[in-house]
C-alpha positions in Angstrom: 20.3 -25.0 -11.8 20.2 -22.5 -9.6 19.5 -23.6 -6.1 16.4 -21.8 -4.2 15.9 -22.7 -0.3 12.5 -23.4 0.8 13.0 -20.0 3.3 13.5 -18.3 -0.5 10.1 -20.4 -2.3 8.2 -19.5 0.7 8.9 -15.7 0.8 7.9 -15.5 -2.4 4.5 -17.2 -1.4 4.6 -15.2 1.6 4.0 -11.6 -0.6 0.7 -12.5 -1.9 -0.8 -14.9 0.3 0.1 -14.5 4.0 -3.4 -14.4 4.8 -4.6 -17.0 2.9 -7.2 -16.3 -0.1 -10.4 -14.3 1.1 -12.8 -15.4 -1.6 -11.8 -19.4 -1.6 -12.9 -19.1 2.4 -16.0 -16.9 2.2 -17.1 -18.8 -0.5 -16.6 -22.5 1.2 -15.0 -24.2 -1.1 -11.7 -24.5 -0.2 -11.4 -28.3 0.5 -13.0 -29.4 -3.1 -10.3 -31.3 -5.2 -9.2 -29.1 -8.1 -6.7 -29.2 -11.0 -4.5 -25.8 -12.3 -3.0 -25.7 -15.1 0.0 -22.7 -16.6 -0.1 -22.1 -20.2 2.4 -19.7 -22.3 0.4 -17.5 -24.9 2.6 -16.8 -26.8 6.0 -19.4 -26.5 9.2 -19.1 -26.4 12.1 -20.0 -24.1 10.7 -21.0 -20.5 12.1 -20.0 -17.2 10.9 -20.7 -13.9 8.9 -23.5 -13.6 11.4 -25.4 -11.2 10.7 -22.5 -8.3 7.2 -22.9 -9.8 7.2 -27.0 -8.5 8.7 -25.4 -5.5 6.6 -22.7 -4.5 3.1 -25.6 -5.1 4.9 -28.6 -3.3 5.1 -26.1 -0.8 1.6 -25.5 -0.5 0.9 -29.3 -0.4 -0.1 -29.9 -3.7 0.9 -32.7 -6.3 2.7 -31.2 -9.8 2.9 -32.6 -13.0 4.0 -32.3 -16.4 6.3 -29.8 -15.9 8.5 -28.4 -18.5 11.9 -27.9 -17.8 13.7 -24.7 -17.8 15.4 -23.7 -20.5 13.1 -25.7 -23.1 11.4 -24.1 -26.2 7.2 -23.8 -26.3 5.3 -23.3 -28.9 1.9 -20.9 -28.1 -0.1 -22.3 -26.2 1.7 -24.7 -24.6 1.3 -25.8 -21.3 4.1 -25.3 -18.7 3.0 -27.1 -15.4 0.1 -28.4 -13.9 -0.7 -28.9 -10.1 -3.6 -31.1 -8.3 -5.1 -30.8 -4.6 -7.5 -28.9 -2.7 -8.9 -25.3 -3.9 -7.7 -23.1 -1.3 -4.2 -24.4 -2.2 -4.8 -24.0 -5.8 -6.2 -20.6 -5.3 -3.4 -19.5 -3.0 -0.6 -20.6 -5.4 -1.8 -18.9 -8.3 -1.1 -15.3 -8.2 2.6 -16.0 -7.1 3.4 -18.5 -9.0 1.7 -16.9 -12.1 3.6 -14.2 -11.6 7.4 -16.1 -11.0 6.6 -17.8 -14.8 5.4 -14.6 -16.8 9.0 -12.4 -15.0 11.3 -15.4 -15.9 10.2 -16.4 -19.5 9.9 -12.9 -20.3 13.8 -12.8 -19.4 14.8 -15.8 -20.9 12.4 -14.7 -23.6 13.8 -11.6 -24.4 17.5 -13.0 -24.2 17.2 -16.0 -26.1 15.9 -13.2 -28.6 19.0 -11.5 -28.6 21.1 -14.4 -28.8 19.5 -15.4 -31.9 20.2 -12.8 -33.9 23.9 -12.6 -32.5 24.8 -16.1 -33.4 22.8 -15.8 -36.7 26.4 -13.3 -37.2 29.1 -14.9 -34.7 28.1 -18.7 -34.0 30.5 -18.1 -30.4 28.6 -15.1 -29.7 28.4 -14.3 -25.8 26.0 -12.0 -24.1 26.6 -11.5 -20.5 23.9 -10.3 -18.0 24.9 -7.6 -15.7 23.9 -7.9 -11.6 21.9 -4.6 -12.1 18.6 -7.1 -12.0 15.4 -5.8 -10.2 15.9 -5.8 -6.2 14.8 -9.4 -4.7 15.1 -11.2 -8.2 18.8 -11.5 -8.8 18.3 -15.7 -8.2 15.4 -15.7 -10.4 17.5 -13.4 -13.5 20.3 -15.6 -13.3 18.4 -18.3 -13.5 16.1 -17.0 -16.5 19.3 -16.0 -18.3 21.2 -19.3 -17.6 17.9 -21.0 -19.4 18.3 -18.9 -22.1 21.8 -19.9 -23.0 23.1 -16.6 -21.7 26.2 -16.0 -19.4 26.3 -14.2 -16.2 28.6 -11.3 -16.0 29.2 -10.7 -12.5 27.8 -12.7 -9.6 29.1 -9.8 -7.0 31.8 -7.6 -6.6 34.0 -10.0 -5.0 33.7 -12.8 -8.2 35.7 -10.8 -10.8 38.4 -7.8 -11.5 36.9 -5.2 -12.9 38.6 -1.7 -12.9 36.0 1.3 -13.8 36.6 5.0 -13.9 35.4 5.3 -10.3 38.1 3.4 -8.8 40.5 5.2 -11.0 40.0 8.7 -9.4 41.3 7.5 -6.3 44.7 6.8 -7.6 47.4 8.9 -7.5 47.5 9.0 -11.2 44.1 8.4 -13.0 45.8 7.8 -15.9 48.4 4.7 -15.0 46.4 1.8 -16.7 49.6 0.0 -16.9 50.3 0.9 -12.6 46.7 -0.5 -11.9 46.7 -3.2 -14.1 50.2 -4.4 -12.7 48.8 -3.7 -9.0 45.9 -6.0 -10.4 47.5 -8.7 -11.5 49.7 -8.9 -8.1 47.3 -8.6 -5.7 44.7 -10.9 -7.6 47.3 -13.9 -9.7 44.5 -16.1 -10.8 41.8 -13.4 -11.9 41.6 -12.6 -15.4 41.9 -8.2 -15.1 38.8 -6.8 -16.9 38.5 -2.9 -17.6 36.1 -0.5 -18.8 37.4 2.7 -21.0 34.2 5.3 -21.2 36.0 7.2 -24.5 38.2 5.7 -27.8 41.1 7.5 -26.1 41.0 5.6 -22.5 40.5 2.3 -24.7 44.0 3.0 -26.5 45.0 3.8 -23.4 43.7 0.9 -21.8 44.7 -1.7 -24.1 48.4 -0.4 -24.3 48.5 -1.8 -20.6 47.2 -5.3 -22.0 44.2 -5.8 -19.5 42.3 -9.4 -20.1 39.1 -8.0 -20.9 38.3 -4.6 -21.8 34.6 -3.1 -21.9 33.9 -0.4 -24.0 31.0 1.7 -22.2 28.5 3.4 -24.6 30.5 3.1 -27.6 28.8 3.8 -31.3 29.5 1.5 -33.8 31.3 3.7 -35.5 34.2 3.9 -32.3 34.1 0.7 -31.8 35.0 -0.7 -35.2 38.2 1.3 -34.9 38.6 -0.1 -31.6 38.3 -3.1 -33.0 41.1 -2.4 -35.7 43.3 -1.1 -33.6 43.3 -3.3 -30.9 45.2 -6.4 -32.4 48.5 -4.1 -32.8 47.9 -3.2 -29.0 46.9 -6.1 -27.0 46.2 -8.6 -29.5 45.4 -11.3 -26.4 42.7 -9.0 -24.8 39.4 -9.4 -25.3 36.9 -7.1 -26.4 33.1 -6.3 -25.2 30.4 -4.0 -25.5 28.3 -2.5 -22.8 25.8 0.3 -22.3 22.3 0.9 -24.2 22.6 -3.2 -25.6 19.2 -3.7 -26.0 17.3 -6.1 -28.8 16.5 -3.2 -30.2 20.2 -1.8 -30.5 21.9 -5.1 -30.8 22.0 -5.5 -35.0 24.1 -2.2 -34.9 26.6 -3.3 -33.8 27.2 -6.7 -35.2 29.3 -5.3 -38.1 32.0 -4.1 -35.7 33.6 -7.5 -35.0 32.7 -7.7 -31.3 31.4 -11.2 -30.0 31.2 -10.4 -26.3 27.8 -8.1 -25.2 27.4 -7.1 -21.6 24.0 -6.3 -20.6 20.8 -5.8 -18.0 17.8 -4.9 -20.7 16.6 -9.0 -20.6 15.7 -8.4 -16.8 13.3 -5.4 -17.8 11.6 -7.1 -20.5 7.8 -7.3 -20.8 6.4 -10.2 -19.1 5.3 -13.2 -20.7 1.7 -13.4 -20.9 0.9 -16.8 -18.4 -2.8 -18.1 -18.8 -3.9 -19.6 -15.6 -6.7 -22.4 -15.7 -8.6 -24.0 -11.9 -11.2 -25.7 -12.5 -12.8 -28.9 -10.5 -11.3 -32.4 -10.6 -12.9 -35.3 -11.1 -10.2 -37.5 -10.1 -10.3 -36.6 -6.3 -14.4 -36.9 -6.0 
């Protein structure tokens, strides 16, 4: 589970309710007891409910019947329910709905990708990058983990990853062995990951024996050829595909033999359709 501070969940609420709910106030219904429930119309892998609970609780609402992040729900199933006064319920409504729709959209998309991948490779993995929509990094991380994916890099200080933009500043940008040796010397506890933009770069990188080689925007045919040659050049190197990996394109890469895919596509998935129902609560009368 990803930890969200009170300040972070309050910020999610304050995006929408800094002035309260004017309609509820104008109608004079804020003190009435009520109940609010959120339903997943499509069904699928759930994420965002833990954050939703914190947001609703911060408003003084009592939360019940919560489905845990990572669970699979059927179409129309209830995700979470809250009881309390009408003013608090209406303030939490859209802010929580937004969190659930976006989070469930991400987790559902990635779960579909993983299902497709693991039909071919049960040990296949999909790692999601740090290129999330600004301001959504923690929600995105929670959604990726809920769906069974892994995080590629939480930040640029977390792992060693040699890009062409780094190599451009070296005396000899094509000296893969020298660059990798230097990285191993200065970060001995880290795996050395490098990215290649062309087949020639990939072969040169493999001769320097990195721990992981990312193939960026390779065609399926190019990737297949690298997979064929890699065992003789760097038998212990893990190959990964990145760049343009989506739910639609994944199938075209499943014959190349690579089991690790790196993507940011789930962050831009269509939001899930979350229905919200509010009504008076007879228990509070």
